[in-house]
C-alpha positions as CSV (number, residue, x, y, z in Angstrom):
1,X,41.4,89.6,27.5
2,X,43.5,89.7,30.8
3,X,41.1,90.3,34.1
4,X,43.7,89.5,36.9
5,X,44.8,92.9,37.3
6,X,41.4,94.3,38.1
7,X,39.8,94.3,41.4
8,X,36.5,92.5,41.7
9,X,34.2,95.6,41.4
10,X,36.2,97.0,38.5
11,X,36.0,93.7,36.6
12,X,32.1,93.3,37.3
13,X,31.5,97.0,36.1
14,X,33.6,96.5,33.0
15,X,31.5,93.5,32.1
16,X,28.3,95.1,32.7
17,X,29.5,98.3,30.6
18,X,30.4,96.1,27.8
19,X,27.2,94.8,27.8
20,X,25.3,98.2,28.1
21,X,27.2,99.2,25.1
22,X,26.4,96.3,23.3
23,X,22.7,96.6,24.2
24,X,22.6,100.3,22.6
25,X,23.4,98.9,19.3
26,X,21.1,95.9,19.8
27,X,18.5,96.2,22.3
28,X,16.4,93.7,21.2
29,X,18.8,90.7,21.9
30,X,17.4,87.4,21.7
31,X,18.7,84.3,23.1
32,X,19.7,85.6,26.6
33,X,19.3,82.5,27.9
34,X,22.0,81.3,26.0
35,X,24.6,83.6,27.8
36,X,23.5,82.6,31.2
37,X,23.8,78.9,30.6
38,X,27.3,79.7,29.3
39,X,28.2,81.6,32.5
40,X,26.7,78.7,34.4
41,X,29.3,76.1,32.8
42,X,32.1,78.3,33.3
43,X,31.4,79.3,36.9
44,X,30.9,75.2,37.5
45,X,34.1,74.5,35.8
46,X,35.9,77.0,37.8
47,X,34.7,75.7,41.0
48,X,35.7,72.2,40.1
49,X,39.1,73.5,38.9
50,X,39.6,75.1,42.3
51,X,38.8,71.7,44.0
52,X,41.4,70.0,41.8
53,X,43.7,72.6,42.6
54,X,43.6,72.4,46.6
55,X,43.8,68.8,46.3
56,X,47.4,69.2,44.3
57,X,48.5,71.7,46.5
58,X,47.8,69.3,49.3
59,X,49.9,66.5,48.0
60,X,48.0,64.8,45.3
61,X,50.3,64.1,42.5
62,X,47.8,62.1,40.9
63,X,46.1,65.3,39.6
64,X,49.3,66.5,37.8
65,X,47.5,65.8,34.4
66,X,44.2,66.2,35.4
67,X,43.5,70.1,35.2
68,X,41.3,71.4,32.8
69,X,41.6,75.2,32.9
70,X,45.4,75.6,33.8
71,X,48.5,73.9,34.1
72,X,50.1,72.2,37.6
73,X,53.3,74.3,37.3
74,X,51.0,77.3,37.0
75,X,48.3,77.3,39.5
76,X,48.7,80.7,41.0
77,X,48.2,82.5,38.0
78,X,44.9,80.5,37.2
79,X,43.6,81.3,41.2
80,X,44.6,84.6,40.7
81,X,42.7,85.2,37.5
82,X,39.3,83.4,39.2
83,X,38.0,86.6,41.0
84,X,38.1,89.0,38.3
85,X,37.1,86.7,35.7
86,X,34.0,85.4,37.5
87,X,33.1,89.0,38.4
88,X,33.2,90.0,34.9
89,X,31.5,87.1,33.7
90,X,28.4,88.2,36.3
91,X,28.7,91.4,35.1
92,X,28.3,90.7,31.3
93,X,26.2,87.5,31.3
94,X,24.1,87.7,34.1
95,X,23.7,91.4,35.4
96,X,24.2,92.5,31.7
97,X,21.7,90.4,30.0
98,X,19.1,89.9,32.7
99,X,16.9,92.8,31.4
100,X,17.0,91.0,27.9
101,X,14.9,88.0,28.9
102,X,11.7,89.9,27.3
103,X,13.2,88.3,24.2
104,X,13.0,85.1,25.3
105,X,9.5,84.8,26.2
106,X,9.5,85.7,30.1
107,X,6.9,87.4,31.7
108,X,7.3,91.0,33.2
109,X,7.1,89.4,36.8
110,X,10.0,86.7,35.9
111,X,12.2,89.2,34.7
112,X,11.7,91.5,37.6
113,X,11.9,88.7,40.3
114,X,15.2,87.8,38.6
115,X,16.8,91.5,38.2
116,X,15.7,92.1,41.9
117,X,17.4,89.0,43.2
118,X,20.6,89.6,41.2
119,X,21.0,93.0,42.4
120,X,20.4,91.9,46.2
121,X,23.2,89.4,45.9
122,X,25.8,91.1,43.7
123,X,27.3,93.7,46.5
124,X,28.0,90.5,48.8
125,X,29.4,88.7,45.8
126,X,31.6,91.6,45.0
127,X,32.6,92.4,48.8
128,X,33.6,88.5,48.9
129,X,35.5,88.6,45.7
130,X,37.7,91.6,47.3
131,X,38.3,90.0,50.3
132,X,39.4,86.9,48.6
133,X,41.9,88.7,46.0
134,X,43.7,90.4,49.2
135,X,44.0,87.1,50.9
136,X,44.9,85.5,47.8
137,X,47.9,87.8,47.1
138,X,49.1,88.3,50.8
139,X,48.6,84.3,52.0
140,X,48.8,82.2,48.8
141,X,51.0,79.4,50.5
142,X,47.8,78.9,53.0
143,X,45.2,80.0,50.7
144,X,46.2,77.2,47.9
145,X,45.9,74.4,50.5
146,X,42.8,75.5,51.6
147,X,41.1,75.7,48.1
148,X,38.5,73.1,48.0
149,X,37.7,72.8,51.7
150,X,35.4,75.4,52.2
151,X,37.7,77.2,54.7
152,X,38.9,80.2,52.4
153,X,37.5,83.4,51.3
154,X,38.0,82.1,47.7
155,X,35.9,79.1,48.1
156,X,33.3,81.5,49.7
157,X,33.3,83.5,46.7
158,X,33.0,81.1,44.1
159,X,30.1,79.4,46.2
160,X,28.0,82.4,46.1
161,X,28.7,82.8,42.5
162,X,27.6,79.6,41.7
163,X,24.5,79.8,43.9
164,X,23.4,82.8,42.1
165,X,23.7,81.4,38.7
166,X,22.1,78.3,40.0
167,X,19.2,80.4,41.1
168,X,19.0,82.3,37.9
169,X,19.1,78.9,35.9
170,X,16.5,77.2,38.0
171,X,14.1,80.5,37.7
172,X,14.4,80.3,33.8
173,X,13.6,76.7,33.9
174,X,10.6,77.1,35.5
175,X,9.5,80.1,33.4
176,X,10.3,78.0,30.2
177,X,11.7,80.4,27.7
178,X,11.5,80.1,24.0
179,X,14.2,77.8,23.1
180,X,14.1,77.1,19.5
181,X,17.1,75.0,19.2
182,X,16.3,72.9,22.3
183,X,19.8,73.7,23.6
184,X,18.7,75.3,26.7
185,X,16.1,72.6,27.5
186,X,18.6,69.8,27.0
187,X,21.4,71.6,29.0
188,X,19.1,72.1,31.8
189,X,17.8,68.4,31.6
190,X,21.5,67.1,31.9
191,X,22.5,69.8,34.5
192,X,19.5,68.9,37.0
193,X,20.0,64.9,36.2
194,X,23.6,65.5,37.3
195,X,22.8,67.7,40.3
196,X,20.3,64.7,41.4
197,X,23.2,62.4,41.1
198,X,21.5,60.6,37.6
199,X,23.7,59.4,35.5
């Protein structure tokens, strides 16, 4: 699906609405935690790729063949896709599934806490997304060289997205949801180890 032509708000609403329609057919969704896990991986991969794009655009030719999500000859298209795709994922895999955590054994208090915090952070993320999109479309030659330095709106936007999904994951880890396949638990251990610098 093509996201790059959608605004941040439209992409978020599209992702959320698609999840709502799905839940009408299957209101007792189980394993919502796995969708959070997938979104967590996606957003961290995007953030890492933006760093590589920035370094490449600043002249690091060694990265020519090290891109994972895009091609060195088409970085603009990838970066253009980032805002809408990230907002779609947050709508579909975070806000859209957070009410389903009951099926994963979370308490009413934990579900309420997650939903309240997600709703609190979303407006600022979408506003940053819109700003980043405009800056990207109008000042690509400047933005591309700032990626990964923390000095452009797109960096700030993806950082806020990552901070949100990190927070949700931390709360879920503490809440110890049902995880019959141990997939979530194994992912959480690996991620926390990586964050702490443990190989």
